[in-house]
Every structure is written in structure tokens, then in C-alpha cells.
N, C-alpha and C positions, 0 to 999 in steps of 0.2 A: 633459100632459106628454109622453106617448108621441107624440102627433100632432106637436108641435113637434120632437121629436127625429127623427122620420121625415122631416119637412119639411127639416130640416137635412142629413140624409142625402142627400136628393135633390139638394142643392146640389153634392154631390160625385159623384153617379152621375147621368147625364143622357142617355140615349138611349131611344128608344121601342121597346117590345117588345110584341108582341100575344100573348095567352096562348092555349095549346092546351086545357088542361084546368085546371079549378079545383076544389079540394076544401076544405071547411071542416069540421073536427071540433070540434063544440060542447063535448064532454067535456073535450078537452085545450085548446081555444081556439087552435088552430093552423090557419092558412090556408096550403094548399100550392098553388102555382101552377106548373104545368108549362109551360115555354116551348118546349121542343123535345126530341126524342129524341136520345140520344147515349150514348156509353160514359162512365160516371161516373169522374171523377178523384179530386176532394177537395171538401170543404165548407169555406166560410169563414163564421164567425159574426161579425156586426157588433155593436157595443155597443147598437144600436138594437133588438135583438131579431129580426133578419132573418138567416136562414141562406141563403147562396148556394151552390148545388151547381154545380160546374164540370165540364165534360167534358174528356176527354183532350186536345182540340184547343183548349182555353182558353174555349170558349163557355159561357155560362150555360145550364144545363139547366132549373133550377127554383129557386124562391124559397120559403122557408117563413117565415111571419111568425107569431112567437109572441105571445100575449096579443093576438090580432087583434081581439077585440071591444072592447079599450080603445082601440086605435089607430082603429077605425072606428066610434065612438060607441056600442058596446055592443049594437047591434041586428044580429041574425043576418042579416036580410034586407039591411041595408046592407052588411055584410061581403061577402056573396055578390054583390050588385050592383056594389059597388066593385071587387071582384076580377075581375069580368067585363069592366070597362072597361079601357082601356089604362093600364098601369102605367109610370111615368116613373122610370127609374133611369140613373144615370151610373156609368161605371167609370173610375176613374183607373188608368191602366196605367203602371207604371214601366218605362222602357226603360233598358237598360245599353248603353252603346256598347263595342264591342271594343277592347282596347288594343293 
């Protein structure tokens, strides 16, 4: 279920980001992927259990994936290996035109 939901999320979020640092907390089952350094602005929680941390310039600073072992087949090693590969995400940006 989570894997399908995550794949559906990727249909809406689609550009490639390589990861700087990846941490997996087995106790909380949270995968934290730091993409870049920057000044934190706010977090957006998606219904798929992914939290996106945004910088003040609008760039994605990090991703937190909740219930990571369920998404990545329950194997800690797979969670880490998958996280070290390239994550595909797309961001739909809504632009407003000045009146």
C-alpha cells in the first residue's frame, strides 16, 4: 500500500536530486535524507508520509520518510541502500500571475 502511494506521489514530483547525507532511525522507523544545506523556512507533510523541509529560498533541504521500512520492504539494509541511490521527486509549483 505505502509503496503504491509513494509511486503515485512520484507522478506529481519529478526531478532528480542526489543526497548528501542519509540517516535511518530504526526505533522511530524514519529515514532522513539531507539534500543540501540552507536556512530552514518550513515543512510540508504529504499524505504519503513524507515530510519536505524547505529553505527560505524555496529549495528542498531534506526529506523525512515516515514508516520507511514499510515503504522499502521492511529490510533495514534495503532502506539504507535505496536511500543512497537517487531519489526521484517532482514538485508542482503553483505560479500566480500579477494582476
